[in-house]
C-alpha positions in Angstrom: 0.0 0.1 0.2 1.6 3.3 -1.0 0.1 5.3 1.3 -2.5 4.0 4.3 -2.9 4.2 7.9 0.8 2.9 8.6 2.1 5.6 6.0 -0.1 8.4 7.5 1.4 7.2 11.0 5.1 7.1 10.0 6.4 9.5 12.5 4.7 7.5 15.1 6.4 4.0 14.1 9.7 5.6 13.4 9.7 6.2 17.1 8.4 2.7 18.2 10.8 -0.4 19.2 9.0 -2.3 16.4 10.2 0.1 13.5 10.8 -1.2 10.9 14.7 -0.3 11.0 15.5 0.0 14.6 14.3 -3.1 15.6 16.2 -5.9 15.8 13.6 -8.1 13.9 12.2 -9.7 11.1 11.5 -6.0 9.5 14.9 -5.4 10.4 16.3 -7.7 8.0 13.6 -6.7 5.4 15.2 -3.1 5.0 18.6 -4.7 5.5 18.1 -7.1 2.1 16.4 -4.3 0.3 19.4 -1.9 1.2 21.5 -4.5 0.0 19.3 -5.1 -3.5 18.9 -1.1 -3.8 22.9 -1.3 -4.0 23.5 -3.8 -6.8 21.4 -1.3 -8.8 22.2 1.8 -8.3 25.5 3.8 -8.7 27.2 7.7 -8.7 26.4 9.6 -11.6 29.0 10.6 -14.3 30.4 13.7 -13.0 30.8 16.6 -15.1 34.8 17.5 -14.7 35.5 19.1 -18.6 33.9 20.9 -20.4 29.9 20.4 -21.1 28.8 18.8 -24.2 27.3 21.4 -26.9 24.4 20.3 -29.0 23.4 21.5 -32.3 19.5 21.4 -31.6 17.2 21.0 -28.6 13.5 20.5 -29.0 11.8 20.7 -25.2 8.3 19.2 -25.6 5.7 19.9 -22.5 4.4 16.5 -21.8 2.7 17.4 -18.6 2.0 20.9 -17.4 -1.1 23.2 -15.4 -2.8 24.4 -18.6 -3.8 23.5 -22.2 -4.2 26.9 -24.7 -6.1 26.1 -27.5 -5.6 28.1 -31.1 -3.0 29.7 -30.6 -0.5 29.2 -34.0 3.1 28.2 -33.9 5.7 30.6 -34.4 9.5 31.6 -34.7 11.8 33.6 -32.9 15.9 34.8 -32.9 16.9 31.3 -32.2 13.8 29.7 -30.9 10.7 27.9 -32.6 7.3 27.3 -31.1 5.1 24.6 -32.1 1.7 24.8 -30.4 -0.9 21.7 -30.5 -4.4 22.9 -29.9 -7.6 22.0 -31.0 -9.3 18.9 -31.4 -6.6 15.4 -32.2 -9.0 14.1 -35.1 -11.2 17.6 -37.0 -13.8 15.3 -38.6 -15.4 13.6 -36.0 -16.4 15.5 -32.4 -13.5 15.5 -29.8 -12.7 12.4 -27.5 -8.9 12.0 -26.9 -7.5 15.5 -26.2 -4.4 16.6 -24.4 -5.2 17.1 -20.7 -3.9 19.4 -18.0 -3.0 18.7 -14.2 -0.9 20.5 -11.2 2.3 18.8 -12.5 5.6 19.0 -14.9 7.0 16.3 -17.2 8.9 17.1 -20.3 10.5 15.6 -23.2 14.1 16.8 -24.2 15.0 15.9 -27.6 18.6 16.8 -28.8 20.7 16.5 -31.6 24.2 16.9 -31.7 26.7 15.8 -34.9 24.2 13.5 -36.5 23.4 11.6 -33.1 19.7 12.0 -31.2 19.0 11.6 -27.4 15.7 11.5 -25.8 15.3 12.6 -22.0 12.0 12.2 -20.0 12.3 14.8 -17.3 9.5 14.3 -14.8 6.3 12.3 -14.7 3.7 14.7 -13.6 1.0 14.1 -11.5 -0.8 11.6 -12.2 -0.2 8.6 -14.8 -3.1 8.5 -16.8 -2.5 12.5 -17.7 1.1 11.5 -18.9 -0.1 8.4 -20.6 -2.3 10.1 -22.5 -0.7 13.1 -23.6 2.5 11.0 -24.4 0.2 9.0 -26.6 -1.3 12.1 -28.4 2.0 13.7 -28.8 3.5 10.6 -30.5 6.2 10.3 -27.8 7.4 6.7 -28.0 9.2 5.7 -24.6 11.3 3.4 -26.3 13.2 6.2 -27.6 14.2 7.4 -24.3 18.2 7.3 -23.6 17.8 8.0 -19.9 15.1 9.7 -17.4 15.8 12.6 -14.7 13.9 13.0 -11.7 13.9 16.3 -10.1 12.7 16.0 -7.0 10.6 13.9 -4.1 7.5 15.4 -4.9 3.7 13.7 -6.3 3.4 16.5 -8.9 6.5 15.5 -10.7 6.7 11.7 -9.9 2.9 10.8 -9.3 2.3 9.2 -12.7 6.1 6.9 -12.5 4.5 3.6 -11.7 1.7 3.8 -14.0 4.2 5.3 -17.0 6.5 2.0 -16.2 3.5 -0.3 -15.7 2.2 0.6 -19.2 5.6 1.3 -20.9 8.2 -0.8 -19.1 9.0 -3.4 -21.2 9.8 -1.5 -24.2 12.1 0.7 -22.1 16.0 0.6 -23.1 17.2 -2.2 -20.4 19.3 -0.8 -17.3 18.7 2.9 -18.9 19.8 5.1 -16.2 17.2 7.1 -13.7 18.9 10.2 -12.6 17.8 11.3 -8.9 19.7 14.1 -6.7 20.4 11.7 -3.8 18.9 9.0 -1.5 16.7 12.4 0.1 14.7 11.9 -3.3 12.9 8.9 -1.7 12.3 10.4 1.8 8.4 10.5 3.0 7.0 14.0 2.3 4.0 15.9 3.6 2.7 19.1 2.9 -0.6 20.9 4.5 -2.7 18.9 2.4 -1.0 15.6 4.3 1.2 13.4 2.2 3.0 14.6 -1.0 5.8 12.1 -1.8 7.0 8.3 -1.3 8.5 7.8 -4.5 8.3 4.0 -5.0 11.9 2.5 -5.7 10.8 -1.0 -6.0 9.5 0.2 -8.9 12.4 1.9 -10.9 14.6 -1.2 -10.6 11.5 -3.7 -11.4 12.0 -2.2 -14.5 15.0 -2.7 -15.1 16.8 0.8 -14.4 19.6 1.4 -13.3 19.7 4.6 -10.5 21.9 7.2 -10.7 22.8 9.5 -7.8 23.7 13.1 -9.0 24.4 15.6 -6.0 27.2 16.5 -8.4 26.9 17.7 -11.8 26.7 14.8 -14.1 26.2 14.2 -17.9 23.0 12.7 -19.1 22.7 10.7 -22.2 26.2 12.0 -23.6 24.1 15.7 -24.2 22.8 17.1 -20.9 24.6 17.8 -17.6 22.3 18.2 -14.1 22.8 20.8 -11.7 24.1 18.6 -8.9 23.2 20.2 -5.5 21.8 23.6 -5.7 23.2 26.5 -3.6 21.7 29.2 -1.6 23.8 31.8 -3.2 21.2 34.2 -4.0 18.6 36.6 -1.7 16.3 33.6 -2.3 14.4 32.3 0.4 11.8 30.2 -1.6 9.0 28.4 0.8 9.2 25.1 1.9 5.9 23.3 1.5 6.6 20.2 2.9 8.3 18.1 5.6 10.5 14.5 5.1 10.8 11.9 7.5 14.1 9.9 7.2 13.4 5.4 7.4 11.6 2.9 5.8 7.9 2.6 6.3 5.8 -0.4 4.4 8.7 -0.3 1.8 8.7 2.8 1.3 11.5 5.8 2.0 14.8 6.8 2.6 17.9 4.5 3.8 18.8 6.2 7.5 22.4 5.2 6.7 22.6 6.7 3.5 21.1 9.7 4.7 22.9 12.9 6.8 23.1 12.8 10.3 21.6 15.9 11.1 18.3 14.4 9.3 18.0 11.5 11.1 15.7 12.9 14.1 12.7 10.1 14.0 10.4 12.6 13.1 9.5 15.0 10.5 11.7 18.2 9.7 11.4 20.8 7.4 12.4 19.8 3.6 15.0 21.7 2.6 15.5 20.2 -1.3 19.0 19.7 -0.8 18.4 16.6 -3.5 16.6 18.6 -6.2 18.1 19.2 -9.5 18.1 20.7 -12.4 18.6 19.8 -16.3 20.9 21.9 -18.6 22.1 22.0 -22.2 24.5 23.6 -24.1 23.4 24.9 -27.6 25.6 26.2 -29.7 26.1 29.2 -30.3 23.3 30.4 -28.4 24.4 29.4 -24.8 22.8 27.2 -21.6 19.1 26.4 -21.7 18.3 25.1 -18.2 15.2 23.1 -17.1 14.5 24.1 -13.6 11.6 21.6 -13.2 10.3 22.9 -9.9 12.9 25.6 -8.3 12.8 24.8 -4.6 15.9 25.8 -4.0 15.5 29.5 -5.6 15.3 29.9 -9.4 18.2 32.6 -9.6 19.9 29.6 -7.6 19.0 26.6 -10.2 20.6 28.7 -13.1 23.5 30.1 -11.7 24.4 26.7 -10.4 24.0 25.7 -14.0 26.2 28.7 -15.2 28.6 27.6 -12.3 28.8 23.8 -13.3 29.0 24.3 -17.4 31.9 27.0 -16.8 29.2 29.3 -19.1 27.8 33.0 -18.4 25.4 33.4 -21.5 22.0 31.6 -20.9 20.0 31.3 -23.8 16.7 30.2 -22.5 14.9 28.8 -18.7 12.2 26.9 -18.9 10.3 25.5 -16.0 8.6 26.0 -13.1 10.5 28.9 -11.2 7.9 28.5 -7.7 7.6 32.1 -7.1 4.3 32.3 -5.8 2.2 34.1 -2.9 2.7 34.5 -0.4 6.3 35.4 -1.4 4.6 38.7 -2.5 5.6 41.7 -5.5 9.0 42.7 -3.8 10.0 39.3 -4.2 8.9 38.9 -7.6 10.2 42.2 -8.1 13.9 41.1 -7.1 13.9 38.3 -8.9 12.6 39.6 -12.4 16.0 41.9 -11.5 18.2 39.0 -11.0 17.2 38.1 -14.3 17.5 41.0 -16.0 21.4 41.0 -15.2 21.4 37.1 -16.4 19.8 38.3 -19.4 18.4 35.3 -20.8 17.5 35.8 -24.5 13.5 33.5 -22.9 12.1 32.9 -20.0 9.3 30.1 -20.5 7.3 29.8 -17.3 5.8 26.7 -16.7 3.6 24.7 -13.7 4.8 26.5 -10.1 5.4 29.8 -11.3 2.5 31.7 -10.4 0.2 34.5 -12.7 1.9 37.4 -10.5 5.4 36.7 -11.8 4.2 36.1 -15.4 2.3 38.9 -15.1 5.0 41.4 -13.8 8.0 39.7 -15.4 5.9 40.3 -19.0 5.4 43.9 -18.4 9.2 44.2 -17.2 11.0 42.0 -19.8 8.2 41.9 -22.7 8.3 39.0 -25.5 11.0 37.7 -23.5 8.8 36.2 -21.1 6.6 33.3 -22.9 3.8 31.3 -21.3 4.5 27.0 -21.3 1.3 24.9 -22.2 0.6 20.9 -22.4 2.2 19.9 -26.0 3.9 23.3 -26.8 7.3 22.5 -27.8 10.4 24.8 -27.8 13.6 24.3 -30.3 16.6 25.9 -29.9 19.0 26.5 -32.5 19.4 25.2 -36.2 16.1 23.7 -37.1 
């Protein structure tokens, strides 16, 4: 069971003498065996130690996002093509199968370099029904994926995972790397609305994928790289909407021996999102494209970390959730906009958890370089 009475009362179970990893009984043995199995299929990611890879073209498709925007035409801008999907998928019959929006994010990054193509799935959205529906309509073949990146351990970014793996696991490339920012990604999480995270490690391993721990900047599928751990270097103090607990509960959770001692308190603690990672591409003659996913560590911090990892100053585009939402307020939003003015990206593409107020103020300050994302939209950077 993913969330039943045992998971809801996880903190109490953790403190009890019969806790699955504290006692010396069968539960302890089970947890230890799970650790051994997981260790055989987990590896450190290939750390970025030299120049970042450069791609000729990058196309980012929004597979899951908050909204569907209908009847807006495609367009071309300097170094960017925006391909929008809207309307009935079969114009000759009444609508039945259409793209769906939900509170969540999933992106398909398709890159080309020197005649080679790579495909990366970044996050899974909130539900498998929406993810699988949208992938089918958009014609995205799971068998083409060369890697998967999960940005962090919140349901709106991995909720669709188990259903996706159940539907498509048989066609995925065997031993394909599945990147996370660290063991912290697996911890159980709560937000004010209840449980909000219990990543199914077993489902990942059963799908014959290889867990790659990427706490440092790491190469992904030859073309991309992760940020690694995102430092708190700007003015940003982003919201911490969830708490986490260290431990294994009903087969879910993070292994205590792999977590920092100061987090192993036996109760829920504020979630610092140290495991969150962004995904980045260097587009030839254009600059960095930073896929932030959710920016719990701060969107400016995320961009700064991408620049530092790449050793590159020019940012071509930032795309994803910026997490600049109420109750942060206009002063905070305007400071973020001024930071972006200094970074001077060519495009800011807002998605998922960015917040309408940020979009409105950023659009007023920065003009057409600010673009609203939507389900099905494909952003093509570089030569076409």
